[in-house]
N, C-alpha and C positions, 0 to 999 in steps of 0.2 A: 265709530260707525253707528252704534246703537244710539248714542247721544244725538247725532245729526238726524237720525230718522225720527226720534221723539221730538226734537226741536222743530223739525220740518212740519209737524202737525200742530204747531203752537196755536194757530188760529181756529182750530176745530172746536174746542170747548166753548169759546165765546160766540162762535157762529151758531152752534147748536142752541145756546142760551137765548140769543136774540131772535132766532127763527121760531123758537118755542112760544114767543110772545105773540106771534101772528101778524102784528102790524109792521109797516115798513119803517116807521121812525126808529125803532131800536137798531135795525140793520144800518140805517143811515147814520145813527150816532156812532156805532162801531166803526163804520167806514170813515167817518170824520176823524176819529181818534187815530186810525191807521194813517190817514192822509197827513195829519199834522206831524206824527212821529217820523214817517218816511220822508216828508219834505225837509225835516230838520237834518236828516242824514244826507239827503240830496244837496242841501245847502252846504254842508261840510265838504262834500266832494267837489263842489263848484267854488269853494273858497269864500262863500257868503255866510259866515257864522251868525246864527240866530235870526235869520230872515224869516218873516211870517209868510205863509202861503196865501196871500191875499187873492191873487188871480185864481189859484187852484180851488180855494174854498168857494169863490163866486161861481166858477164853472161847475163845481160839484152840485151846488144847490139849484142852479139854473137847469142843469141836465136832468135832475130828478123831477122838478116841479113844473116844467113847461108843458103842462097838460093841454092847454088850449092850442099851443103851437103844434104839438104832436097830433092832436085830433084833426087839425086842419090840413097838415101836410103828410101825415102818416108816421107811424112809429119807425119804419125802416129809415125814413129821412132823418129823424132825430138820432137814431143809432149811427147813421153814416156821419152826421156832424160830430158826434162824440169821437168816432174813429179818426176823422180828419184833425180834430183838435189834439188828439193823442199823438198823431204823427208830428204835428207842429210842436208839441211839447218835447218829443224826443229830439227833433231837429234843433230846437232852441237850446236844449241842454248841451248839445255838442258844438253848435255853431256860434251861438251868441256868447256874450261875456258879461260878467258881473251880475248886477241886480236883474237885468233883463233875462239872462240865462236862467237865473234862479226862479223868477216868476213864471216865465213861459214854460220852463221845465216842469213846474208843478202840475201842468196839464197832463203830463205823462202819467202821473199818479191819480189825479182827480177824476179824469174822464172815464177810465175803466171802472172805477168804483161807482161812479154815477150810473154807468150802464148796468151794473149788477143790481142797484136799487131800482132802476127802471124795470128790469126783468121781474123783480119781486112785486112791483106795483101792478104788472100785467096779470099776475096770478098764475095758476097752474092749469094743466089740461083737464082737471076734474076726475082724476083716477082715485082708486081706493087708497093707494100708498102715495100720498102727495104732501105729507107734512114737510114744510119748507119749500115746496114747489120745485120749480126748475132750477133754483139756485144750486142745488146739489149737482145737477148735470153740467153746470157751468164751472164749478170749482173743484169738485172731488177728482175728476180726471187729471187736473193739473197736479194735485198732490200725488196721485198714483204714478203719473209719468215721472215726476221728480225723483221719487224713491226708486222706481224701476230703473231709470236712467243711471242713477248713482250705483246701484247694485250690479247691473249688467256691465256698466263701464269699468268698474273695479275688477270684475271677474273675467270679462272677455275683451275688454278694450285693448285694441292694438293700433288703430289708425286715428290720429289726432283730427278732431273736427275743425278747430280754429286755433292752432298752436300759438299764434301771436296774440290772441285775445284771452283765451282760457286753455292753457296747456293740458289741464286735467280732463277735458271733455273729449270724447271719442265718437266716431261714427257708430260704433257698436252700441254705445250708451244712448245715442240719439234714436237709433232704431228701437231699442228697448223702451225708451220713453214713449215713442209714438204708438207702439203696440199696446203698452199699458193704458195709454189714453183711450185708445179704441175699445179695449176690453172693458174698462171702467164705464165708458159711455154706453156701451152695449148693455151692460148689466143694469145701469140706472135707467136707460131708455126703456128697457123692457119693464122694469118696475113701475115707471111713471106712465107707461102707455104711449110713448113717443114713437112715431114711425121710424123705421130703420134708416131711411135716407137722412133724416134729421139728426139722429144720434151719431150716425157715421160721419156726417159733415162736421158735427160739433167736436167729436173726438179727433178727427184729422186736423181741424183748425187749431185746437188746443195743442196737439202734438207739435205742430209747426210753429205757430206764433208764440207759444209759451217758451220754446227754446230760443227763438229769435230775441224775445224779451230778456232772457237770461244772458245771452251773448252781448246784447246792447249794454246792460248794466255792468257786465264784466269789462267791456271796453271803456266805460266811464271810470271805473275803479282803476284800471290800468293807466289811464291818462292822469289820474290823480295820484298814482303811485302808492296805492293802499291795497291791502288784501281784502278787507271787509268794509262795508259802508258804515258800520257801527259795531257796538259791543253789547247790544241789548239782549241778544239771545245767545246763551252759551253753546258753543259747538257749531254755530251757524252765522255768527257775526251780527249784523244789524237786521232790523225789520224789513228794510228795503231789499236786503239780500234774500229774505224769505219770500217776498211777494213779487220778485222781478218777473218770474215766469207767469205768475197769476195775473198780472196786469194785462199783458197783451193776450194771454190765453183766454181769460174770462171776457175780455172785450170782444174777441172774435166769436166766442160761443154765445155770449149774450145777444150779439147782433143777429145771429142765425136763429136763435130760439125766439127772440122778440119778433122777428119778421114772420116766423111761422105762426106764433100766437095771434098776431094782428090780422092774419089772413083766415083764421078759423071762423 
C-alpha cells in the first residue's frame, strides 16, 4: 500500500522541477518524454512492439504551438479539437488494428499532454500564490482522487464498479475519489483565486473523467490479457498505468480552465 502511494506521486518531483523554470518548453520536454514512454507501453498492449509515436508527436507539437489558429478561432475551439482527437485516439486503440491502432491510439496520450502545455502558455490568474499557475489545479486533484479512491475502496469498498473490467474498483472508492478531487480543487482554487464555480467544475470533471480514463485503460489491458502496461514503476506497473486517469482528467480540467482564462 505505502509503495503504491509513493509510486503514484512519481511525476510530482519532475513536474515541480520543470515548473520552477517558468517557461513552457521544460514542461513540454517532460510531457514529450512521458508521451514516448507511454506510447511504447501502448504499443506493447496493441501488439506493435517498438513503434514510434509519429502521429502522437505531431499532434502534440501542433496542439501546443498553433497560436495563430487559436487566436483566430478562440482557445475553447482549440481545446475542443484536442478533446475530439483524444476521443478518436481512444476509439482507434480499441477499434482499429495493427499500425493504424498504434498511431491513432497515440492521440489518447498526446492530446491531453498538449492541453496541459496550452494551459501553461495561457498563464495564471495573477494571484500571490501562483507559482506553476493553474497546472496545479489541473493535475493535483487527479493524484488526490487516485490515492483517496484506493484507500476508501480498500477500507469501505463493497459494491463493484465495473467487475468485468476492473474487479478491484468499487462504487465506494469512486465516491471517495470524486470527493477528494473536489476537496483538492477547492483548496487550490482558493489559493489561486479561482471562482468557486470554476474549481468546482474542474474538480467534478477530474473526478468523473479521470475514473473513466482509468477504466478505459483497464479494459485495454484486459483485452491484452496483462495485469500492467509495463514494469517501469515498482508497485504500480507501467507509466501508462500511472497517468491513465491523469490523461482524461487533466484534459477536461484544462479545457475548463483555458476557457475561463480566455474570457478574462
